[in-house]
C-alpha positions as CSV (number, residue, x, y, z in Angstrom):
1,X,173.7,215.9,65.8
2,X,174.9,212.5,66.8
3,X,178.4,211.1,66.0
4,X,179.0,207.4,65.8
5,X,179.0,204.4,63.5
6,X,177.5,204.7,60.0
7,X,175.2,201.9,58.9
8,X,173.1,201.0,55.9
9,X,170.2,203.5,55.5
10,X,171.8,206.3,57.5
11,X,171.8,209.9,56.3
12,X,175.2,211.6,56.4
13,X,176.0,215.3,56.2
14,X,179.3,217.0,55.7
15,X,180.5,220.5,54.8
16,X,182.8,221.4,52.0
17,X,184.7,224.6,51.1
18,X,183.7,225.9,47.6
19,X,186.5,227.5,45.6
20,X,186.5,229.8,42.6
21,X,188.0,228.4,39.4
22,X,191.5,227.0,39.9
23,X,194.2,229.3,38.8
24,X,197.2,227.6,37.2
25,X,199.5,230.5,37.9
26,X,198.9,230.8,41.6
27,X,198.1,227.0,41.9
28,X,194.9,227.5,44.0
29,X,191.5,229.0,44.0
30,X,190.0,231.5,46.5
31,X,187.5,230.2,48.9
32,X,184.1,231.7,48.0
33,X,181.9,229.8,50.5
34,X,180.8,226.5,52.0
35,X,178.2,223.9,51.0
36,X,176.5,221.1,53.0
37,X,176.3,217.8,51.2
38,X,173.7,215.2,52.3
39,X,173.5,211.5,51.3
40,X,172.0,208.2,52.3
41,X,174.1,205.1,52.6
42,X,172.6,202.5,50.2
43,X,175.5,200.0,50.2
44,X,178.3,199.1,52.5
45,X,181.2,196.7,52.1
46,X,184.3,195.7,54.1
47,X,187.7,195.0,52.6
48,X,189.5,192.6,54.9
49,X,192.8,193.1,53.1
50,X,193.0,196.8,54.0
51,X,190.6,196.6,57.0
52,X,188.5,199.4,55.4
53,X,184.8,200.0,55.1
54,X,183.5,201.4,51.8
55,X,180.1,203.2,51.6
56,X,178.0,204.0,48.6
């Protein structure tokens, strides 16, 4: 896996923790696993005011 700049057309992968249903009493949910999410960058923009890239 290569780490670096993200550009239009790139495929990105990231892992997320998956939780059981949120419990209002304990104020959290138990971790029940992980999932990998994949996506392709189809649009990119740059906000000069906040100097921040946004990817869709």
